[in-house]
PyMOL commands that place a pseudoatom at each C-alpha (Angstrom):
pseudoatom trace, name=CA, resn=MET, resi=1, chain=A, elem=C, hetatm=0, pos=[-65.311, 46.094, 66.682]
pseudoatom trace, name=CA, resn=ALA, resi=2, chain=A, elem=C, hetatm=0, pos=[-66.917, 42.840, 67.844]
pseudoatom trace, name=CA, resn=MET, resi=3, chain=A, elem=C, hetatm=0, pos=[-64.402, 42.327, 70.679]
pseudoatom trace, name=CA, resn=PRO, resi=4, chain=A, elem=C, hetatm=0, pos=[-65.134, 45.608, 72.540]
pseudoatom trace, name=CA, resn=ARG, resi=5, chain=A, elem=C, hetatm=0, pos=[-68.895, 44.889, 72.332]
pseudoatom trace, name=CA, resn=ILE, resi=6, chain=A, elem=C, hetatm=0, pos=[-68.400, 41.461, 73.911]
pseudoatom trace, name=CA, resn=ILE, resi=7, chain=A, elem=C, hetatm=0, pos=[-66.266, 42.946, 76.684]
pseudoatom trace, name=CA, resn=LEU, resi=8, chain=A, elem=C, hetatm=0, pos=[-68.844, 45.694, 77.291]
pseudoatom trace, name=CA, resn=LEU, resi=9, chain=A, elem=C, hetatm=0, pos=[-71.652, 43.101, 77.345]
pseudoatom trace, name=CA, resn=MET, resi=10, chain=A, elem=C, hetatm=0, pos=[-69.718, 40.970, 79.865]
pseudoatom trace, name=CA, resn=LEU, resi=11, chain=A, elem=C, hetatm=0, pos=[-69.061, 44.025, 82.034]
pseudoatom trace, name=CA, resn=VAL, resi=12, chain=A, elem=C, hetatm=0, pos=[-72.744, 45.004, 82.058]
pseudoatom trace, name=CA, resn=LEU, resi=13, chain=A, elem=C, hetatm=0, pos=[-73.837, 41.409, 82.729]
pseudoatom trace, name=CA, resn=ASN, resi=14, chain=A, elem=C, hetatm=0, pos=[-71.368, 41.021, 85.645]
pseudoatom trace, name=CA, resn=THR, resi=15, chain=A, elem=C, hetatm=0, pos=[-72.508, 44.341, 87.117]
pseudoatom trace, name=CA, resn=VAL, resi=16, chain=A, elem=C, hetatm=0, pos=[-76.176, 43.305, 86.933]
pseudoatom trace, name=CA, resn=ILE, resi=17, chain=A, elem=C, hetatm=0, pos=[-75.426, 39.944, 88.567]
pseudoatom trace, name=CA, resn=ALA, resi=18, chain=A, elem=C, hetatm=0, pos=[-73.383, 41.591, 91.355]
pseudoatom trace, name=CA, resn=LEU, resi=19, chain=A, elem=C, hetatm=0, pos=[-76.099, 44.175, 92.053]
pseudoatom trace, name=CA, resn=GLY, resi=20, chain=A, elem=C, hetatm=0, pos=[-78.764, 41.433, 92.072]
pseudoatom trace, name=CA, resn=GLY, resi=21, chain=A, elem=C, hetatm=0, pos=[-76.745, 39.429, 94.596]
pseudoatom trace, name=CA, resn=LEU, resi=22, chain=A, elem=C, hetatm=0, pos=[-76.330, 42.482, 96.811]
pseudoatom trace, name=CA, resn=ALA, resi=23, chain=A, elem=C, hetatm=0, pos=[-80.053, 43.248, 96.680]
pseudoatom trace, name=CA, resn=PHE, resi=24, chain=A, elem=C, hetatm=0, pos=[-80.935, 39.627, 97.503]
pseudoatom trace, name=CA, resn=ASN, resi=25, chain=A, elem=C, hetatm=0, pos=[-78.508, 39.491, 100.462]
pseudoatom trace, name=CA, resn=TYR, resi=26, chain=A, elem=C, hetatm=0, pos=[-79.748, 42.838, 101.766]
pseudoatom trace, name=CA, resn=SER, resi=27, chain=A, elem=C, hetatm=0, pos=[-83.384, 41.721, 101.639]
pseudoatom trace, name=CA, resn=MET, resi=28, chain=A, elem=C, hetatm=0, pos=[-82.571, 38.418, 103.371]
pseudoatom trace, name=CA, resn=LEU, resi=29, chain=A, elem=C, hetatm=0, pos=[-80.614, 40.229, 106.085]
pseudoatom trace, name=CA, resn=LYS, resi=30, chain=A, elem=C, hetatm=0, pos=[-83.505, 42.640, 106.691]
pseudoatom trace, name=CA, resn=THR, resi=31, chain=A, elem=C, hetatm=0, pos=[-85.942, 39.708, 106.918]
pseudoatom trace, name=CA, resn=LEU, resi=32, chain=A, elem=C, hetatm=0, pos=[-83.762, 37.889, 109.469]
pseudoatom trace, name=CA, resn=GLN, resi=33, chain=A, elem=C, hetatm=0, pos=[-83.222, 41.037, 111.540]
pseudoatom trace, name=CA, resn=ALA, resi=34, chain=A, elem=C, hetatm=0, pos=[-86.968, 41.674, 111.595]
pseudoatom trace, name=CA, resn=GLY, resi=35, chain=A, elem=C, hetatm=0, pos=[-87.426, 38.219, 113.150]
pseudoatom trace, name=CA, resn=GLY, resi=36, chain=A, elem=C, hetatm=0, pos=[-88.697, 36.501, 110.041]
pseudoatom trace, name=CA, resn=GLY, resi=37, chain=A, elem=C, hetatm=0, pos=[-86.479, 33.437, 110.415]
pseudoatom trace, name=CA, resn=VAL, resi=38, chain=A, elem=C, hetatm=0, pos=[-85.527, 30.900, 107.782]
pseudoatom trace, name=CA, resn=ALA, resi=39, chain=A, elem=C, hetatm=0, pos=[-88.070, 29.261, 105.492]
pseudoatom trace, name=CA, resn=ASN, resi=40, chain=A, elem=C, hetatm=0, pos=[-87.958, 25.868, 107.274]
pseudoatom trace, name=CA, resn=GLY, resi=41, chain=A, elem=C, hetatm=0, pos=[-89.183, 27.358, 110.571]
pseudoatom trace, name=CA, resn=GLU, resi=42, chain=A, elem=C, hetatm=0, pos=[-85.843, 27.831, 112.262]
pseudoatom trace, name=CA, resn=SER, resi=43, chain=A, elem=C, hetatm=0, pos=[-84.270, 31.077, 113.355]
pseudoatom trace, name=CA, resn=VAL, resi=44, chain=A, elem=C, hetatm=0, pos=[-80.648, 32.053, 112.835]
pseudoatom trace, name=CA, resn=GLU, resi=45, chain=A, elem=C, hetatm=0, pos=[-79.497, 30.375, 116.066]
pseudoatom trace, name=CA, resn=GLY, resi=46, chain=A, elem=C, hetatm=0, pos=[-80.992, 27.033, 115.005]
pseudoatom trace, name=CA, resn=ARG, resi=47, chain=A, elem=C, hetatm=0, pos=[-83.953, 27.220, 117.389]
pseudoatom trace, name=CA, resn=THR, resi=48, chain=A, elem=C, hetatm=0, pos=[-87.512, 26.865, 116.232]
pseudoatom trace, name=CA, resn=GLU, resi=49, chain=A, elem=C, hetatm=0, pos=[-89.723, 29.939, 116.185]
pseudoatom trace, name=CA, resn=ALA, resi=50, chain=A, elem=C, hetatm=0, pos=[-91.640, 28.705, 119.269]
pseudoatom trace, name=CA, resn=GLU, resi=51, chain=A, elem=C, hetatm=0, pos=[-88.386, 28.402, 121.243]
pseudoatom trace, name=CA, resn=ALA, resi=52, chain=A, elem=C, hetatm=0, pos=[-87.286, 31.858, 120.090]
pseudoatom trace, name=CA, resn=GLU, resi=53, chain=A, elem=C, hetatm=0, pos=[-90.533, 33.347, 121.405]
pseudoatom trace, name=CA, resn=GLU, resi=54, chain=A, elem=C, hetatm=0, pos=[-89.878, 31.769, 124.841]
pseudoatom trace, name=CA, resn=ALA, resi=55, chain=A, elem=C, hetatm=0, pos=[-86.391, 33.297, 125.054]
pseudoatom trace, name=CA, resn=SER, resi=56, chain=A, elem=C, hetatm=0, pos=[-85.985, 35.838, 127.822]
pseudoatom trace, name=CA, resn=GLU, resi=57, chain=A, elem=C, hetatm=0, pos=[-83.911, 38.954, 128.113]
pseudoatom trace, name=CA, resn=TYR, resi=58, chain=A, elem=C, hetatm=0, pos=[-81.272, 39.056, 130.810]
pseudoatom trace, name=CA, resn=THR, resi=59, chain=A, elem=C, hetatm=0, pos=[-79.134, 41.560, 132.611]
pseudoatom trace, name=CA, resn=PHE, resi=60, chain=A, elem=C, hetatm=0, pos=[-75.511, 40.821, 133.390]
pseudoatom trace, name=CA, resn=PHE, resi=61, chain=A, elem=C, hetatm=0, pos=[-73.520, 41.845, 136.456]
pseudoatom trace, name=CA, resn=PRO, resi=62, chain=A, elem=C, hetatm=0, pos=[-69.706, 41.527, 136.335]
pseudoatom trace, name=CA, resn=ILE, resi=63, chain=A, elem=C, hetatm=0, pos=[-67.623, 40.288, 139.240]
pseudoatom trace, name=CA, resn=GLU, resi=64, chain=A, elem=C, hetatm=0, pos=[-64.089, 41.099, 138.257]
pseudoatom trace, name=CA, resn=LYS, resi=65, chain=A, elem=C, hetatm=0, pos=[-60.738, 39.837, 139.458]
pseudoatom trace, name=CA, resn=VAL, resi=66, chain=A, elem=C, hetatm=0, pos=[-61.449, 36.931, 141.755]
pseudoatom trace, name=CA, resn=ILE, resi=67, chain=A, elem=C, hetatm=0, pos=[-57.908, 35.838, 142.601]
pseudoatom trace, name=CA, resn=VAL, resi=68, chain=A, elem=C, hetatm=0, pos=[-57.081, 32.362, 143.875]
pseudoatom trace, name=CA, resn=SER, resi=69, chain=A, elem=C, hetatm=0, pos=[-53.617, 31.205, 144.948]
pseudoatom trace, name=CA, resn=LEU, resi=70, chain=A, elem=C, hetatm=0, pos=[-52.902, 27.470, 144.627]
pseudoatom trace, name=CA, resn=PRO, resi=71, chain=A, elem=C, hetatm=0, pos=[-49.805, 25.483, 145.541]
pseudoatom trace, name=CA, resn=GLY, resi=72, chain=A, elem=C, hetatm=0, pos=[-48.231, 23.674, 142.635]
pseudoatom trace, name=CA, resn=LYS, resi=73, chain=A, elem=C, hetatm=0, pos=[-45.200, 21.529, 141.972]
pseudoatom trace, name=CA, resn=GLY, resi=74, chain=A, elem=C, hetatm=0, pos=[-42.267, 23.639, 143.102]
pseudoatom trace, name=CA, resn=ARG, resi=75, chain=A, elem=C, hetatm=0, pos=[-44.063, 27.001, 143.043]
pseudoatom trace, name=CA, resn=GLU, resi=76, chain=A, elem=C, hetatm=0, pos=[-47.304, 28.791, 143.720]
pseudoatom trace, name=CA, resn=HIS, resi=77, chain=A, elem=C, hetatm=0, pos=[-49.841, 29.440, 140.954]
pseudoatom trace, name=CA, resn=TYR, resi=78, chain=A, elem=C, hetatm=0, pos=[-52.431, 32.171, 140.617]
pseudoatom trace, name=CA, resn=PHE, resi=79, chain=A, elem=C, hetatm=0, pos=[-55.806, 32.021, 138.946]
pseudoatom trace, name=CA, resn=VAL, resi=80, chain=A, elem=C, hetatm=0, pos=[-57.587, 35.238, 138.080]
pseudoatom trace, name=CA, resn=LEU, resi=81, chain=A, elem=C, hetatm=0, pos=[-61.267, 34.822, 137.222]
pseudoatom trace, name=CA, resn=ASP, resi=82, chain=A, elem=C, hetatm=0, pos=[-63.731, 37.347, 135.927]
pseudoatom trace, name=CA, resn=LEU, resi=83, chain=A, elem=C, hetatm=0, pos=[-67.284, 36.142, 136.475]
pseudoatom trace, name=CA, resn=VAL, resi=84, chain=A, elem=C, hetatm=0, pos=[-70.591, 37.442, 135.192]
pseudoatom trace, name=CA, resn=LEU, resi=85, chain=A, elem=C, hetatm=0, pos=[-73.893, 36.834, 136.969]
pseudoatom trace, name=CA, resn=GLN, resi=86, chain=A, elem=C, hetatm=0, pos=[-76.756, 36.374, 134.524]
pseudoatom trace, name=CA, resn=ALA, resi=87, chain=A, elem=C, hetatm=0, pos=[-80.035, 37.593, 136.033]
pseudoatom trace, name=CA, resn=GLU, resi=88, chain=A, elem=C, hetatm=0, pos=[-83.571, 38.232, 134.849]
pseudoatom trace, name=CA, resn=LEU, resi=89, chain=A, elem=C, hetatm=0, pos=[-84.025, 41.627, 133.206]
pseudoatom trace, name=CA, resn=ASP, resi=90, chain=A, elem=C, hetatm=0, pos=[-86.189, 42.989, 136.017]
pseudoatom trace, name=CA, resn=THR, resi=91, chain=A, elem=C, hetatm=0, pos=[-83.688, 42.063, 138.783]
pseudoatom trace, name=CA, resn=ASP, resi=92, chain=A, elem=C, hetatm=0, pos=[-82.674, 44.999, 140.954]
pseudoatom trace, name=CA, resn=ARG, resi=93, chain=A, elem=C, hetatm=0, pos=[-79.022, 45.887, 140.373]
pseudoatom trace, name=CA, resn=LYS, resi=94, chain=A, elem=C, hetatm=0, pos=[-78.545, 46.588, 144.104]
pseudoatom trace, name=CA, resn=LYS, resi=95, chain=A, elem=C, hetatm=0, pos=[-79.367, 42.949, 144.917]
pseudoatom trace, name=CA, resn=LEU, resi=96, chain=A, elem=C, hetatm=0, pos=[-76.634, 41.820, 142.553]
pseudoatom trace, name=CA, resn=GLU, resi=97, chain=A, elem=C, hetatm=0, pos=[-74.169, 44.284, 144.095]
pseudoatom trace, name=CA, resn=GLN, resi=98, chain=A, elem=C, hetatm=0, pos=[-75.031, 43.036, 147.585]
pseudoatom trace, name=CA, resn=VAL, resi=99, chain=A, elem=C, hetatm=0, pos=[-74.250, 39.394, 146.774]
pseudoatom trace, name=CA, resn=ASP, resi=100, chain=A, elem=C, hetatm=0, pos=[-70.844, 40.252, 145.248]
pseudoatom trace, name=CA, resn=PRO, resi=101, chain=A, elem=C, hetatm=0, pos=[-68.876, 39.503, 148.470]
pseudoatom trace, name=CA, resn=MET, resi=102, chain=A, elem=C, hetatm=0, pos=[-70.740, 36.261, 149.049]
pseudoatom trace, name=CA, resn=VAL, resi=103, chain=A, elem=C, hetatm=0, pos=[-70.086, 35.116, 145.469]
pseudoatom trace, name=CA, resn=ARG, resi=104, chain=A, elem=C, hetatm=0, pos=[-66.382, 35.956, 145.803]
pseudoatom trace, name=CA, resn=ASN, resi=105, chain=A, elem=C, hetatm=0, pos=[-66.167, 34.109, 149.133]
pseudoatom trace, name=CA, resn=SER, resi=106, chain=A, elem=C, hetatm=0, pos=[-67.877, 30.989, 147.788]
pseudoatom trace, name=CA, resn=VAL, resi=107, chain=A, elem=C, hetatm=0, pos=[-65.773, 30.883, 144.627]
pseudoatom trace, name=CA, resn=VAL, resi=108, chain=A, elem=C, hetatm=0, pos=[-62.471, 31.355, 146.451]
pseudoatom trace, name=CA, resn=ALA, resi=109, chain=A, elem=C, hetatm=0, pos=[-63.423, 28.833, 149.144]
pseudoatom trace, name=CA, resn=HIS, resi=110, chain=A, elem=C, hetatm=0, pos=[-64.329, 26.209, 146.543]
pseudoatom trace, name=CA, resn=LEU, resi=111, chain=A, elem=C, hetatm=0, pos=[-61.414, 26.752, 144.175]
pseudoatom trace, name=CA, resn=SER, resi=112, chain=A, elem=C, hetatm=0, pos=[-58.917, 26.770, 147.052]
pseudoatom trace, name=CA, resn=THR, resi=113, chain=A, elem=C, hetatm=0, pos=[-59.788, 23.135, 147.762]
pseudoatom trace, name=CA, resn=LEU, resi=114, chain=A, elem=C, hetatm=0, pos=[-58.640, 22.078, 144.285]
pseudoatom trace, name=CA, resn=SER, resi=115, chain=A, elem=C, hetatm=0, pos=[-55.078, 21.422, 143.215]
pseudoatom trace, name=CA, resn=PHE, resi=116, chain=A, elem=C, hetatm=0, pos=[-53.453, 23.383, 140.417]
pseudoatom trace, name=CA, resn=ASP, resi=117, chain=A, elem=C, hetatm=0, pos=[-53.601, 20.401, 138.053]
pseudoatom trace, name=CA, resn=GLN, resi=118, chain=A, elem=C, hetatm=0, pos=[-57.285, 19.746, 138.804]
pseudoatom trace, name=CA, resn=LEU, resi=119, chain=A, elem=C, hetatm=0, pos=[-58.293, 23.341, 138.193]
pseudoatom trace, name=CA, resn=ARG, resi=120, chain=A, elem=C, hetatm=0, pos=[-56.100, 23.711, 135.125]
pseudoatom trace, name=CA, resn=GLY, resi=121, chain=A, elem=C, hetatm=0, pos=[-57.615, 20.547, 133.626]
pseudoatom trace, name=CA, resn=LEU, resi=122, chain=A, elem=C, hetatm=0, pos=[-61.236, 21.660, 133.952]
pseudoatom trace, name=CA, resn=PRO, resi=123, chain=A, elem=C, hetatm=0, pos=[-62.948, 22.770, 130.734]
pseudoatom trace, name=CA, resn=ILE, resi=124, chain=A, elem=C, hetatm=0, pos=[-64.619, 26.190, 131.026]
pseudoatom trace, name=CA, resn=THR, resi=125, chain=A, elem=C, hetatm=0, pos=[-68.129, 24.724, 130.707]
pseudoatom trace, name=CA, resn=GLU, resi=126, chain=A, elem=C, hetatm=0, pos=[-67.467, 22.298, 133.550]
pseudoatom trace, name=CA, resn=LEU, resi=127, chain=A, elem=C, hetatm=0, pos=[-65.921, 25.068, 135.663]
pseudoatom trace, name=CA, resn=GLN, resi=128, chain=A, elem=C, hetatm=0, pos=[-68.996, 27.259, 135.082]
pseudoatom trace, name=CA, resn=GLY, resi=129, chain=A, elem=C, hetatm=0, pos=[-71.345, 24.419, 136.009]
pseudoatom trace, name=CA, resn=THR, resi=130, chain=A, elem=C, hetatm=0, pos=[-69.382, 23.580, 139.142]
pseudoatom trace, name=CA, resn=LEU, resi=131, chain=A, elem=C, hetatm=0, pos=[-69.213, 27.205, 140.274]
pseudoatom trace, name=CA, resn=GLU, resi=132, chain=A, elem=C, hetatm=0, pos=[-72.932, 27.666, 139.641]
pseudoatom trace, name=CA, resn=LYS, resi=133, chain=A, elem=C, hetatm=0, pos=[-73.786, 24.566, 141.680]
pseudoatom trace, name=CA, resn=VAL, resi=134, chain=A, elem=C, hetatm=0, pos=[-71.456, 25.591, 144.524]
pseudoatom trace, name=CA, resn=LEU, resi=135, chain=A, elem=C, hetatm=0, pos=[-72.930, 29.099, 144.625]
pseudoatom trace, name=CA, resn=LEU, resi=136, chain=A, elem=C, hetatm=0, pos=[-76.522, 27.871, 144.617]
pseudoatom trace, name=CA, resn=ASP, resi=137, chain=A, elem=C, hetatm=0, pos=[-75.739, 25.365, 147.379]
pseudoatom trace, name=CA, resn=ASP, resi=138, chain=A, elem=C, hetatm=0, pos=[-73.937, 28.017, 149.429]
pseudoatom trace, name=CA, resn=PHE, resi=139, chain=A, elem=C, hetatm=0, pos=[-76.795, 30.505, 149.060]
pseudoatom trace, name=CA, resn=ALA, resi=140, chain=A, elem=C, hetatm=0, pos=[-79.301, 27.803, 150.041]
pseudoatom trace, name=CA, resn=SER, resi=141, chain=A, elem=C, hetatm=0, pos=[-77.297, 26.780, 153.107]
pseudoatom trace, name=CA, resn=LYS, resi=142, chain=A, elem=C, hetatm=0, pos=[-77.212, 30.402, 154.289]
pseudoatom trace, name=CA, resn=LYS, resi=143, chain=A, elem=C, hetatm=0, pos=[-80.881, 30.903, 153.401]
pseudoatom trace, name=CA, resn=VAL, resi=144, chain=A, elem=C, hetatm=0, pos=[-80.144, 33.823, 151.076]
pseudoatom trace, name=CA, resn=ALA, resi=145, chain=A, elem=C, hetatm=0, pos=[-82.295, 34.534, 148.011]
pseudoatom trace, name=CA, resn=VAL, resi=146, chain=A, elem=C, hetatm=0, pos=[-80.445, 33.951, 144.744]
pseudoatom trace, name=CA, resn=PRO, resi=147, chain=A, elem=C, hetatm=0, pos=[-80.877, 37.004, 142.479]
pseudoatom trace, name=CA, resn=PHE, resi=148, chain=A, elem=C, hetatm=0, pos=[-79.153, 35.419, 139.467]
pseudoatom trace, name=CA, resn=VAL, resi=149, chain=A, elem=C, hetatm=0, pos=[-79.908, 32.545, 137.128]
pseudoatom trace, name=CA, resn=HIS, resi=150, chain=A, elem=C, hetatm=0, pos=[-76.479, 31.498, 135.832]
pseudoatom trace, name=CA, resn=VAL, resi=151, chain=A, elem=C, hetatm=0, pos=[-72.798, 32.087, 136.512]
pseudoatom trace, name=CA, resn=LEU, resi=152, chain=A, elem=C, hetatm=0, pos=[-70.566, 32.692, 133.500]
pseudoatom trace, name=CA, resn=VAL, resi=153, chain=A, elem=C, hetatm=0, pos=[-66.770, 32.724, 133.368]
pseudoatom trace, name=CA, resn=SER, resi=154, chain=A, elem=C, hetatm=0, pos=[-65.787, 35.666, 131.192]
pseudoatom trace, name=CA, resn=LYS, resi=155, chain=A, elem=C, hetatm=0, pos=[-62.032, 35.558, 131.778]
pseudoatom trace, name=CA, resn=LEU, resi=156, chain=A, elem=C, hetatm=0, pos=[-59.570, 33.025, 133.163]
pseudoatom trace, name=CA, resn=ILE, resi=157, chain=A, elem=C, hetatm=0, pos=[-55.885, 33.800, 133.593]
pseudoatom trace, name=CA, resn=VAL, resi=158, chain=A, elem=C, hetatm=0, pos=[-53.446, 31.211, 134.919]
pseudoatom trace, name=CA, resn=GLN, resi=159, chain=A, elem=C, hetatm=0, pos=[-49.977, 32.203, 136.139]
for i in range(1, 159): cmd.bond("trace and resi %d" % i, "trace and resi %d" % (i + 1))
show_as sticks, trace
zoom trace
């Protein structure tokens, strides 16, 4: 009779420990979702609470299927880019729609000057930074207001 009691005691003890762990995780998750942060003053993303308060909300505008044809060794290559313009939350969506052709033109004009190997060798972060700089310079040279803050590459297909 002693063996079934031990097994029953272990089963009850394991159940209590599992339920306690679930309750603890649930309460911690609720605290983090409510914006409580971690005990050492950092939020989930690793930023301090002061930096998290300064964070802004953004709106995103997609620019899909920017296609660039580049000569390569022995054949032609195609790059298909999907870009996303990151703008302040209060930016008018019509302004972003109106700059779509200008963004496409600037991106294609810039990427067409690169060789296949140069473009293929660029890391995404460097490509994003280069495109952002080119777009800002192009908008400034044409004296057009820039309705976005950053340019993001959301898709890159190489053929």
